[in-house]
CHARMM internal coordinates of N, CA and C (Angstrom, degrees):
IC EDIT
DIST 1 N 1 CA 1.5289
DIST 1 CA 1 C 1.4778
ANGL 1 N 1 CA 1 C 109.93
DIST 1 C 2 N 1.2906
ANGL 1 CA 1 C 2 N 117.78
DIHE 1 N 1 CA 1 C 2 N 131.85
DIST 2 N 2 CA 1.3986
ANGL 1 C 2 N 2 CA 121.05
DIHE 1 CA 1 C 2 N 2 CA 176.36
DIST 2 CA 2 C 1.5606
ANGL 2 N 2 CA 2 C 116.87
DIHE 1 C 2 N 2 CA 2 C -72.31
DIST 2 C 3 N 1.2170
ANGL 2 CA 2 C 3 N 122.10
DIHE 2 N 2 CA 2 C 3 N 130.40
DIST 3 N 3 CA 1.3998
ANGL 2 C 3 N 3 CA 125.66
DIHE 2 CA 2 C 3 N 3 CA 177.96
DIST 3 CA 3 C 1.4987
ANGL 3 N 3 CA 3 C 113.41
DIHE 2 C 3 N 3 CA 3 C -68.09
DIST 3 C 4 N 1.2888
ANGL 3 CA 3 C 4 N 123.62
DIHE 3 N 3 CA 3 C 4 N 128.99
DIST 4 N 4 CA 1.4523
ANGL 3 C 4 N 4 CA 129.65
DIHE 3 CA 3 C 4 N 4 CA -179.94
DIST 4 CA 4 C 1.4000
ANGL 4 N 4 CA 4 C 111.79
DIHE 3 C 4 N 4 CA 4 C -77.46
DIST 4 C 5 N 1.3621
ANGL 4 CA 4 C 5 N 121.28
DIHE 4 N 4 CA 4 C 5 N 126.24
DIST 5 N 5 CA 1.3543
ANGL 4 C 5 N 5 CA 129.08
DIHE 4 CA 4 C 5 N 5 CA 175.69
DIST 5 CA 5 C 1.5172
ANGL 5 N 5 CA 5 C 118.87
DIHE 4 C 5 N 5 CA 5 C -110.09
DIST 5 C 6 N 1.3153
ANGL 5 CA 5 C 6 N 116.17
DIHE 5 N 5 CA 5 C 6 N 140.56
DIST 6 N 6 CA 1.4237
ANGL 5 C 6 N 6 CA 117.09
DIHE 5 CA 5 C 6 N 6 CA 176.43
DIST 6 CA 6 C 1.5565
ANGL 6 N 6 CA 6 C 109.80
DIHE 5 C 6 N 6 CA 6 C -86.25
DIST 6 C 7 N 1.2589
ANGL 6 CA 6 C 7 N 116.20
DIHE 6 N 6 CA 6 C 7 N 108.08
DIST 7 N 7 CA 1.4930
ANGL 6 C 7 N 7 CA 117.33
DIHE 6 CA 6 C 7 N 7 CA 174.48
DIST 7 CA 7 C 1.6202
ANGL 7 N 7 CA 7 C 107.38
DIHE 6 C 7 N 7 CA 7 C -133.72
DIST 7 C 8 N 1.3571
ANGL 7 CA 7 C 8 N 104.21
DIHE 7 N 7 CA 7 C 8 N 175.71
DIST 8 N 8 CA 1.4259
ANGL 7 C 8 N 8 CA 116.40
DIHE 7 CA 7 C 8 N 8 CA -179.69
DIST 8 CA 8 C 1.5666
ANGL 8 N 8 CA 8 C 111.68
DIHE 7 C 8 N 8 CA 8 C -105.00
DIST 8 C 9 N 1.3541
ANGL 8 CA 8 C 9 N 120.03
DIHE 8 N 8 CA 8 C 9 N 98.67
DIST 9 N 9 CA 1.4641
ANGL 8 C 9 N 9 CA 118.28
DIHE 8 CA 8 C 9 N 9 CA -176.73
DIST 9 CA 9 C 1.4909
ANGL 9 N 9 CA 9 C 113.19
DIHE 8 C 9 N 9 CA 9 C -70.51
DIST 9 C 10 N 1.3615
ANGL 9 CA 9 C 10 N 114.88
DIHE 9 N 9 CA 9 C 10 N 153.69
DIST 10 N 10 CA 1.4722
ANGL 9 C 10 N 10 CA 117.56
DIHE 9 CA 9 C 10 N 10 CA 175.55
DIST 10 CA 10 C 1.3877
ANGL 10 N 10 CA 10 C 115.39
DIHE 9 C 10 N 10 CA 10 C -74.03
DIST 10 C 11 N 1.3057
ANGL 10 CA 10 C 11 N 123.57
DIHE 10 N 10 CA 10 C 11 N -19.71
DIST 11 N 11 CA 1.5082
ANGL 10 C 11 N 11 CA 132.72
DIHE 10 CA 10 C 11 N 11 CA -165.94
DIST 11 CA 11 C 1.5387
ANGL 11 N 11 CA 11 C 99.37
DIHE 10 C 11 N 11 CA 11 C -99.97
DIST 11 C 12 N 1.3996
ANGL 11 CA 11 C 12 N 118.75
DIHE 11 N 11 CA 11 C 12 N 132.23
DIST 12 N 12 CA 1.4649
ANGL 11 C 12 N 12 CA 126.04
DIHE 11 CA 11 C 12 N 12 CA 172.42
DIST 12 CA 12 C 1.4926
ANGL 12 N 12 CA 12 C 112.51
DIHE 11 C 12 N 12 CA 12 C 91.05
DIST 12 C 13 N 1.3190
ANGL 12 CA 12 C 13 N 119.68
DIHE 12 N 12 CA 12 C 13 N 1.66
DIST 13 N 13 CA 1.5294
ANGL 12 C 13 N 13 CA 120.62
DIHE 12 CA 12 C 13 N 13 CA -175.92
DIST 13 CA 13 C 1.5383
ANGL 13 N 13 CA 13 C 110.98
DIHE 12 C 13 N 13 CA 13 C -65.34
DIST 13 C 14 N 1.2646
ANGL 13 CA 13 C 14 N 118.84
DIHE 13 N 13 CA 13 C 14 N 154.69
DIST 14 N 14 CA 1.3451
ANGL 13 C 14 N 14 CA 128.71
DIHE 13 CA 13 C 14 N 14 CA 168.63
DIST 14 CA 14 C 1.6126
ANGL 14 N 14 CA 14 C 107.63
DIHE 13 C 14 N 14 CA 14 C -119.22
DIST 14 C 15 N 1.2977
ANGL 14 CA 14 C 15 N 115.90
DIHE 14 N 14 CA 14 C 15 N -44.37
DIST 15 N 15 CA 1.4780
ANGL 14 C 15 N 15 CA 114.92
DIHE 14 CA 14 C 15 N 15 CA 177.82
DIST 15 CA 15 C 1.5140
ANGL 15 N 15 CA 15 C 105.47
DIHE 14 C 15 N 15 CA 15 C -125.19
DIST 15 C 16 N 1.3138
ANGL 15 CA 15 C 16 N 121.29
DIHE 15 N 15 CA 15 C 16 N -78.61
DIST 16 N 16 CA 1.3992
ANGL 15 C 16 N 16 CA 123.40
DIHE 15 CA 15 C 16 N 16 CA 179.88
DIST 16 CA 16 C 1.5308
ANGL 16 N 16 CA 16 C 115.83
DIHE 15 C 16 N 16 CA 16 C -114.57
DIST 16 C 17 N 1.2250
ANGL 16 CA 16 C 17 N 119.11
DIHE 16 N 16 CA 16 C 17 N -10.68
DIST 17 N 17 CA 1.4945
ANGL 16 C 17 N 17 CA 127.12
DIHE 16 CA 16 C 17 N 17 CA 172.04
DIST 17 CA 17 C 1.5651
ANGL 17 N 17 CA 17 C 106.00
DIHE 16 C 17 N 17 CA 17 C 97.89
DIST 17 C 18 N 1.2782
ANGL 17 CA 17 C 18 N 122.23
DIHE 17 N 17 CA 17 C 18 N 11.67
DIST 18 N 18 CA 1.4021
ANGL 17 C 18 N 18 CA 123.13
DIHE 17 CA 17 C 18 N 18 CA 176.29
DIST 18 CA 18 C 1.4523
ANGL 18 N 18 CA 18 C 116.98
DIHE 17 C 18 N 18 CA 18 C -60.09
DIST 18 C 19 N 1.4188
ANGL 18 CA 18 C 19 N 116.87
DIHE 18 N 18 CA 18 C 19 N -44.29
DIST 19 N 19 CA 1.4004
ANGL 18 C 19 N 19 CA 120.61
DIHE 18 CA 18 C 19 N 19 CA 175.34
DIST 19 CA 19 C 1.4122
ANGL 19 N 19 CA 19 C 123.24
DIHE 18 C 19 N 19 CA 19 C -65.81
DIST 19 C 20 N 1.4729
ANGL 19 CA 19 C 20 N 111.35
DIHE 19 N 19 CA 19 C 20 N -35.86
DIST 20 N 20 CA 1.4083
ANGL 19 C 20 N 20 CA 115.13
DIHE 19 CA 19 C 20 N 20 CA 171.33
DIST 20 CA 20 C 1.5207
ANGL 20 N 20 CA 20 C 116.15
DIHE 19 C 20 N 20 CA 20 C -73.38
DIST 20 C 21 N 1.2406
ANGL 20 CA 20 C 21 N 118.83
DIHE 20 N 20 CA 20 C 21 N -29.62
DIST 21 N 21 CA 1.4903
ANGL 20 C 21 N 21 CA 122.68
DIHE 20 CA 20 C 21 N 21 CA 169.49
DIST 21 CA 21 C 1.3930
ANGL 21 N 21 CA 21 C 114.79
DIHE 20 C 21 N 21 CA 21 C -57.33
DIST 21 C 22 N 1.4312
ANGL 21 CA 21 C 22 N 115.82
DIHE 21 N 21 CA 21 C 22 N -48.72
DIST 22 N 22 CA 1.5097
ANGL 21 C 22 N 22 CA 124.74
DIHE 21 CA 21 C 22 N 22 CA -178.40
DIST 22 CA 22 C 1.4477
ANGL 22 N 22 CA 22 C 106.95
DIHE 21 C 22 N 22 CA 22 C -63.74
DIST 22 C 23 N 1.3279
ANGL 22 CA 22 C 23 N 119.71
DIHE 22 N 22 CA 22 C 23 N -43.79
DIST 23 N 23 CA 1.4419
ANGL 22 C 23 N 23 CA 125.16
DIHE 22 CA 22 C 23 N 23 CA 179.23
DIST 23 CA 23 C 1.4950
ANGL 23 N 23 CA 23 C 111.85
DIHE 22 C 23 N 23 CA 23 C -58.55
DIST 23 C 24 N 1.2369
ANGL 23 CA 23 C 24 N 117.19
DIHE 23 N 23 CA 23 C 24 N -47.83
DIST 24 N 24 CA 1.5134
ANGL 23 C 24 N 24 CA 124.83
DIHE 23 CA 23 C 24 N 24 CA -174.49
DIST 24 CA 24 C 1.5875
ANGL 24 N 24 CA 24 C 107.35
DIHE 23 C 24 N 24 CA 24 C -68.02
DIST 24 C 25 N 1.2766
ANGL 24 CA 24 C 25 N 114.41
DIHE 24 N 24 CA 24 C 25 N -39.50
DIST 25 N 25 CA 1.5176
ANGL 24 C 25 N 25 CA 116.78
DIHE 24 CA 24 C 25 N 25 CA 178.57
DIST 25 CA 25 C 1.4589
ANGL 25 N 25 CA 25 C 113.91
DIHE 24 C 25 N 25 CA 25 C -65.46
DIST 25 C 26 N 1.3874
ANGL 25 CA 25 C 26 N 117.24
DIHE 25 N 25 CA 25 C 26 N -42.29
DIST 26 N 26 CA 1.3949
ANGL 25 C 26 N 26 CA 121.35
DIHE 25 CA 25 C 26 N 26 CA -177.74
DIST 26 CA 26 C 1.4510
ANGL 26 N 26 CA 26 C 116.67
DIHE 25 C 26 N 26 CA 26 C -92.50
DIST 26 C 27 N 1.3747
ANGL 26 CA 26 C 27 N 115.61
DIHE 26 N 26 CA 26 C 27 N -4.13
DIST 27 N 27 CA 1.5042
ANGL 26 C 27 N 27 CA 129.54
DIHE 26 CA 26 C 27 N 27 CA 173.66
DIST 27 CA 27 C 1.6495
ANGL 27 N 27 CA 27 C 103.70
DIHE 26 C 27 N 27 CA 27 C 62.92
DIST 27 C 28 N 1.2531
ANGL 27 CA 27 C 28 N 114.80
DIHE 27 N 27 CA 27 C 28 N 53.42
DIST 28 N 28 CA 1.5132
ANGL 27 C 28 N 28 CA 119.37
DIHE 27 CA 27 C 28 N 28 CA 172.34
DIST 28 CA 28 C 1.5025
ANGL 28 N 28 CA 28 C 105.10
DIHE 27 C 28 N 28 CA 28 C -132.12
DIST 28 C 29 N 1.3751
ANGL 28 CA 28 C 29 N 104.77
DIHE 28 N 28 CA 28 C 29 N 167.79
DIST 29 N 29 CA 1.5567
ANGL 28 C 29 N 29 CA 113.99
DIHE 28 CA 28 C 29 N 29 CA -175.82
DIST 29 CA 29 C 1.5088
ANGL 29 N 29 CA 29 C 108.97
DIHE 28 C 29 N 29 CA 29 C -69.79
DIST 29 C 30 N 1.3078
ANGL 29 CA 29 C 30 N 115.92
DIHE 29 N 29 CA 29 C 30 N 137.46
DIST 30 N 30 CA 1.4710
ANGL 29 C 30 N 30 CA 121.81
DIHE 29 CA 29 C 30 N 30 CA 178.92
DIST 30 CA 30 C 1.4698
ANGL 30 N 30 CA 30 C 116.64
DIHE 29 C 30 N 30 CA 30 C -59.24
DIST 30 C 31 N 1.3144
ANGL 30 CA 30 C 31 N 118.23
DIHE 30 N 30 CA 30 C 31 N -30.38
DIST 31 N 31 CA 1.3280
ANGL 30 C 31 N 31 CA 127.96
DIHE 30 CA 30 C 31 N 31 CA 177.46
DIST 31 CA 31 C 1.5707
ANGL 31 N 31 CA 31 C 115.05
DIHE 30 C 31 N 31 CA 31 C -55.85
DIST 31 C 32 N 1.4294
ANGL 31 CA 31 C 32 N 109.48
DIHE 31 N 31 CA 31 C 32 N -42.34
DIST 32 N 32 CA 1.4534
ANGL 31 C 32 N 32 CA 117.31
DIHE 31 CA 31 C 32 N 32 CA 173.13
DIST 32 CA 32 C 1.6120
ANGL 32 N 32 CA 32 C 113.69
DIHE 31 C 32 N 32 CA 32 C -59.37
DIST 32 C 33 N 1.3621
ANGL 32 CA 32 C 33 N 111.59
DIHE 32 N 32 CA 32 C 33 N -41.94
DIST 33 N 33 CA 1.3832
ANGL 32 C 33 N 33 CA 112.29
DIHE 32 CA 32 C 33 N 33 CA -175.38
DIST 33 CA 33 C 1.5609
ANGL 33 N 33 CA 33 C 110.33
DIHE 32 C 33 N 33 CA 33 C -76.00
DIST 33 C 34 N 1.1895
ANGL 33 CA 33 C 34 N 118.82
DIHE 33 N 33 CA 33 C 34 N -30.73
DIST 34 N 34 CA 1.4631
ANGL 33 C 34 N 34 CA 123.58
DIHE 33 CA 33 C 34 N 34 CA 177.37
DIST 34 CA 34 C 1.6222
ANGL 34 N 34 CA 34 C 109.37
DIHE 33 C 34 N 34 CA 34 C -65.82
DIST 34 C 35 N 1.3680
ANGL 34 CA 34 C 35 N 114.25
DIHE 34 N 34 CA 34 C 35 N -38.83
DIST 35 N 35 CA 1.3770
ANGL 34 C 35 N 35 CA 120.04
DIHE 34 CA 34 C 35 N 35 CA -177.88
DIST 35 CA 35 C 1.6413
ANGL 35 N 35 CA 35 C 111.14
DIHE 34 C 35 N 35 CA 35 C -73.04
DIST 35 C 36 N 1.3833
ANGL 35 CA 35 C 36 N 114.33
DIHE 35 N 35 CA 35 C 36 N -24.07
DIST 36 N 36 CA 1.4755
ANGL 35 C 36 N 36 CA 117.02
DIHE 35 CA 35 C 36 N 36 CA 170.40
DIST 36 CA 36 C 1.4419
ANGL 36 N 36 CA 36 C 110.55
DIHE 35 C 36 N 36 CA 36 C -71.88
DIST 36 C 37 N 1.4459
ANGL 36 CA 36 C 37 N 118.40
DIHE 36 N 36 CA 36 C 37 N -40.53
DIST 37 N 37 CA 1.3051
ANGL 36 C 37 N 37 CA 117.49
DIHE 36 CA 36 C 37 N 37 CA 174.70
DIST 37 CA 37 C 1.4841
ANGL 37 N 37 CA 37 C 121.44
DIHE 36 C 37 N 37 CA 37 C -57.33
DIST 37 C 38 N 1.2856
ANGL 37 CA 37 C 38 N 106.97
DIHE 37 N 37 CA 37 C 38 N -44.19
DIST 38 N 38 CA 1.6522
ANGL 37 C 38 N 38 CA 116.90
DIHE 37 CA 37 C 38 N 38 CA 175.83
DIST 38 CA 38 C 1.6475
ANGL 38 N 38 CA 38 C 107.08
DIHE 37 C 38 N 38 CA 38 C -63.56
DIST 38 C 39 N 1.2098
ANGL 38 CA 38 C 39 N 118.64
DIHE 38 N 38 CA 38 C 39 N -40.77
DIST 39 N 39 CA 1.4459
ANGL 38 C 39 N 39 CA 119.13
DIHE 38 CA 38 C 39 N 39 CA 175.73
DIST 39 CA 39 C 1.6143
ANGL 39 N 39 CA 39 C 114.63
DIHE 38 C 39 N 39 CA 39 C -62.36
DIST 39 C 40 N 1.3473
ANGL 39 CA 39 C 40 N 113.28
DIHE 39 N 39 CA 39 C 40 N -37.91
DIST 40 N 40 CA 1.4483
ANGL 39 C 40 N 40 CA 115.00
DIHE 39 CA 39 C 40 N 40 CA 174.56
DIST 40 CA 40 C 1.5072
ANGL 40 N 40 CA 40 C 113.94
DIHE 39 C 40 N 40 CA 40 C -71.85
DIST 40 C 41 N 1.3664
ANGL 40 CA 40 C 41 N 121.09
DIHE 40 N 40 CA 40 C 41 N -15.63
DIST 41 N 41 CA 1.4436
ANGL 40 C 41 N 41 CA 126.55
DIHE 40 CA 40 C 41 N 41 CA -174.46
DIST 41 CA 41 C 1.5121
ANGL 41 N 41 CA 41 C 104.41
DIHE 40 C 41 N 41 CA 41 C -83.50
DIST 41 C 42 N 1.3660
ANGL 41 CA 41 C 42 N 121.02
DIHE 41 N 41 CA 41 C 42 N -29.96
DIST 42 N 42 CA 1.4198
ANGL 41 C 42 N 42 CA 119.68
DIHE 41 CA 41 C 42 N 42 CA -171.67
DIST 42 CA 42 C 1.4926
ANGL 42 N 42 CA 42 C 116.99
DIHE 41 C 42 N 42 CA 42 C -58.54
DIST 42 C 43 N 1.2818
ANGL 42 CA 42 C 43 N 124.21
DIHE 42 N 42 CA 42 C 43 N -43.82
DIST 43 N 43 CA 1.4219
ANGL 42 C 43 N 43 CA 120.25
DIHE 42 CA 42 C 43 N 43 CA -175.64
DIST 43 CA 43 C 1.6506
ANGL 43 N 43 CA 43 C 116.76
DIHE 42 C 43 N 43 CA 43 C -78.34
DIST 43 C 44 N 1.3569
ANGL 43 CA 43 C 44 N 111.29
DIHE 43 N 43 CA 43 C 44 N 33.12
DIST 44 N 44 CA 1.4386
ANGL 43 C 44 N 44 CA 111.70
DIHE 43 CA 43 C 44 N 44 CA 171.53
DIST 44 CA 44 C 1.5475
ANGL 44 N 44 CA 44 C 106.91
DIHE 43 C 44 N 44 CA 44 C 120.85
DIST 44 C 45 N 1.3968
ANGL 44 CA 44 C 45 N 121.81
DIHE 44 N 44 CA 44 C 45 N -1.45
DIST 45 N 45 CA 1.3446
ANGL 44 C 45 N 45 CA 124.06
DIHE 44 CA 44 C 45 N 45 CA 174.90
DIST 45 CA 45 C 1.5766
ANGL 45 N 45 CA 45 C 115.90
DIHE 44 C 45 N 45 CA 45 C 88.15
DIST 45 C 46 N 1.3179
ANGL 45 CA 45 C 46 N 122.08
DIHE 45 N 45 CA 45 C 46 N -43.52
DIST 46 N 46 CA 1.4068
ANGL 45 C 46 N 46 CA 121.33
DIHE 45 CA 45 C 46 N 46 CA -174.99
DIST 46 CA 46 C 1.6152
ANGL 46 N 46 CA 46 C 112.56
DIHE 45 C 46 N 46 CA 46 C -59.29
DIST 46 C 47 N 1.2496
ANGL 46 CA 46 C 47 N 122.99
DIHE 46 N 46 CA 46 C 47 N -35.98
DIST 47 N 47 CA 1.5121
ANGL 46 C 47 N 47 CA 117.45
DIHE 46 CA 46 C 47 N 47 CA 174.95
DIST 47 CA 47 C 1.4162
ANGL 47 N 47 CA 47 C 113.76
DIHE 46 C 47 N 47 CA 47 C -61.96
DIST 47 C 48 N 1.3122
ANGL 47 CA 47 C 48 N 117.99
DIHE 47 N 47 CA 47 C 48 N -16.76
DIST 48 N 48 CA 1.5435
ANGL 47 C 48 N 48 CA 119.71
DIHE 47 CA 47 C 48 N 48 CA -176.09
DIST 48 CA 48 C 1.5265
ANGL 48 N 48 CA 48 C 109.61
DIHE 47 C 48 N 48 CA 48 C -103.48
DIST 48 C 49 N 1.3090
ANGL 48 CA 48 C 49 N 111.79
DIHE 48 N 48 CA 48 C 49 N -46.71
DIST 49 N 49 CA 1.5314
ANGL 48 C 49 N 49 CA 117.83
DIHE 48 CA 48 C 49 N 49 CA -173.62
DIST 49 CA 49 C 1.6105
ANGL 49 N 49 CA 49 C 110.84
DIHE 48 C 49 N 49 CA 49 C -63.25
DIST 49 C 50 N 1.3705
ANGL 49 CA 49 C 50 N 111.12
DIHE 49 N 49 CA 49 C 50 N -46.83
DIST 50 N 50 CA 1.5075
ANGL 49 C 50 N 50 CA 111.74
DIHE 49 CA 49 C 50 N 50 CA -175.26
DIST 50 CA 50 C 1.4844
ANGL 50 N 50 CA 50 C 112.23
DIHE 49 C 50 N 50 CA 50 C -63.69
DIST 50 C 51 N 1.3027
ANGL 50 CA 50 C 51 N 122.83
DIHE 50 N 50 CA 50 C 51 N -50.54
DIST 51 N 51 CA 1.4500
ANGL 50 C 51 N 51 CA 115.35
DIHE 50 CA 50 C 51 N 51 CA 174.63
DIST 51 CA 51 C 1.5570
ANGL 51 N 51 CA 51 C 118.41
DIHE 50 C 51 N 51 CA 51 C -56.08
DIST 51 C 52 N 1.3176
ANGL 51 CA 51 C 52 N 117.09
DIHE 51 N 51 CA 51 C 52 N -41.58
DIST 52 N 52 CA 1.3999
ANGL 51 C 52 N 52 CA 124.86
DIHE 51 CA 51 C 52 N 52 CA 173.18
DIST 52 CA 52 C 1.4376
ANGL 52 N 52 CA 52 C 116.78
DIHE 51 C 52 N 52 CA 52 C -52.85
DIST 52 C 53 N 1.3758
ANGL 52 CA 52 C 53 N 114.67
DIHE 52 N 52 CA 52 C 53 N -47.00
DIST 53 N 53 CA 1.4741
ANGL 52 C 53 N 53 CA 117.65
DIHE 52 CA 52 C 53 N 53 CA 170.71
DIST 53 CA 53 C 1.4419
ANGL 53 N 53 CA 53 C 116.26
DIHE 52 C 53 N 53 CA 53 C -64.15
DIST 53 C 54 N 1.2771
ANGL 53 CA 53 C 54 N 118.56
DIHE 53 N 53 CA 53 C 54 N -39.55
DIST 54 N 54 CA 1.4698
ANGL 53 C 54 N 54 CA 122.62
DIHE 53 CA 53 C 54 N 54 CA 175.79
DIST 54 CA 54 C 1.4694
ANGL 54 N 54 CA 54 C 111.13
DIHE 53 C 54 N 54 CA 54 C -58.58
DIST 54 C 55 N 1.4295
ANGL 54 CA 54 C 55 N 116.47
DIHE 54 N 54 CA 54 C 55 N -46.94
DIST 55 N 55 CA 1.3905
ANGL 54 C 55 N 55 CA 116.78
DIHE 54 CA 54 C 55 N 55 CA -178.01
DIST 55 CA 55 C 1.5235
ANGL 55 N 55 CA 55 C 113.26
DIHE 54 C 55 N 55 CA 55 C -72.87
DIST 55 C 56 N 1.3199
ANGL 55 CA 55 C 56 N 117.85
DIHE 55 N 55 CA 55 C 56 N -22.88
DIST 56 N 56 CA 1.4878
ANGL 55 C 56 N 56 CA 121.32
DIHE 55 CA 55 C 56 N 56 CA 177.34
DIST 56 CA 56 C 1.6058
ANGL 56 N 56 CA 56 C 108.73
DIHE 55 C 56 N 56 CA 56 C -71.47
DIST 56 C 57 N 1.2375
ANGL 56 CA 56 C 57 N 111.53
DIHE 56 N 56 CA 56 C 57 N -35.87
DIST 57 N 57 CA 1.4345
ANGL 56 C 57 N 57 CA 113.44
DIHE 56 CA 56 C 57 N 57 CA -176.61
DIST 57 CA 57 C 1.6187
ANGL 57 N 57 CA 57 C 111.05
DIHE 56 C 57 N 57 CA 57 C -83.96
DIST 57 C 58 N 1.2846
ANGL 57 CA 57 C 58 N 113.41
DIHE 57 N 57 CA 57 C 58 N -27.75
DIST 58 N 58 CA 1.6185
ANGL 57 C 58 N 58 CA 113.55
DIHE 57 CA 57 C 58 N 58 CA -174.76
DIST 58 CA 58 C 1.4480
ANGL 58 N 58 CA 58 C 109.07
DIHE 57 C 58 N 58 CA 58 C -96.57
DIST 58 C 59 N 1.3650
ANGL 58 CA 58 C 59 N 126.97
DIHE 58 N 58 CA 58 C 59 N -30.02
DIST 59 N 59 CA 1.4081
ANGL 58 C 59 N 59 CA 124.98
DIHE 58 CA 58 C 59 N 59 CA 177.80
DIST 59 CA 59 C 1.5294
ANGL 59 N 59 CA 59 C 116.62
DIHE 58 C 59 N 59 CA 59 C -67.84
DIST 59 C 60 N 1.1665
ANGL 59 CA 59 C 60 N 131.34
DIHE 59 N 59 CA 59 C 60 N 121.79
DIST 60 N 60 CA 1.3819
ANGL 59 C 60 N 60 CA 130.39
DIHE 59 CA 59 C 60 N 60 CA 172.76
DIST 60 CA 60 C 1.5699
ANGL 60 N 60 CA 60 C 115.08
DIHE 59 C 60 N 60 CA 60 C -66.61
DIST 60 C 61 N 1.2481
ANGL 60 CA 60 C 61 N 119.82
DIHE 60 N 60 CA 60 C 61 N 147.54
DIST 61 N 61 CA 1.3986
ANGL 60 C 61 N 61 CA 123.70
DIHE 60 CA 60 C 61 N 61 CA -176.74
DIST 61 CA 61 C 1.5819
ANGL 61 N 61 CA 61 C 105.66
DIHE 60 C 61 N 61 CA 61 C -85.92
DIST 61 C 62 N 1.2644
ANGL 61 CA 61 C 62 N 118.63
DIHE 61 N 61 CA 61 C 62 N 131.18
DIST 62 N 62 CA 1.4345
ANGL 61 C 62 N 62 CA 125.31
DIHE 61 CA 61 C 62 N 62 CA 177.24
DIST 62 CA 62 C 1.5258
ANGL 62 N 62 CA 62 C 114.03
DIHE 61 C 62 N 62 CA 62 C -83.93
DIST 62 C 63 N 1.2674
ANGL 62 CA 62 C 63 N 115.34
DIHE 62 N 62 CA 62 C 63 N 160.37
DIST 63 N 63 CA 1.4689
ANGL 62 C 63 N 63 CA 122.44
DIHE 62 CA 62 C 63 N 63 CA 178.82
DIST 63 CA 63 C 1.5477
ANGL 63 N 63 CA 63 C 114.05
DIHE 62 C 63 N 63 CA 63 C -80.39
DIST 63 C 64 N 1.2851
ANGL 63 CA 63 C 64 N 118.42
DIHE 63 N 63 CA 63 C 64 N -15.03
DIST 64 N 64 CA 1.5393
ANGL 63 C 64 N 64 CA 121.52
DIHE 63 CA 63 C 64 N 64 CA -178.23
DIST 64 CA 64 C 1.4480
ANGL 64 N 64 CA 64 C 113.46
DIHE 63 C 64 N 64 CA 64 C -81.15
END
COOR INIT
IC SEED 1 N 1 CA 1 C
IC BUILD
């Protein structure tokens, strides 16, 4: 069985592909992940921006 990896795909991106990568990894709709990011941005931005930037830097880009 192939091991699942958390990556940022090139297809389906809006900004950096973080939401699409997380949605693919957990096998959920990308809209749900994007709504969670928006919800985290409401209390001033930092709770949403900081994790997004960390994921952007840590998650490798996939070839698909």
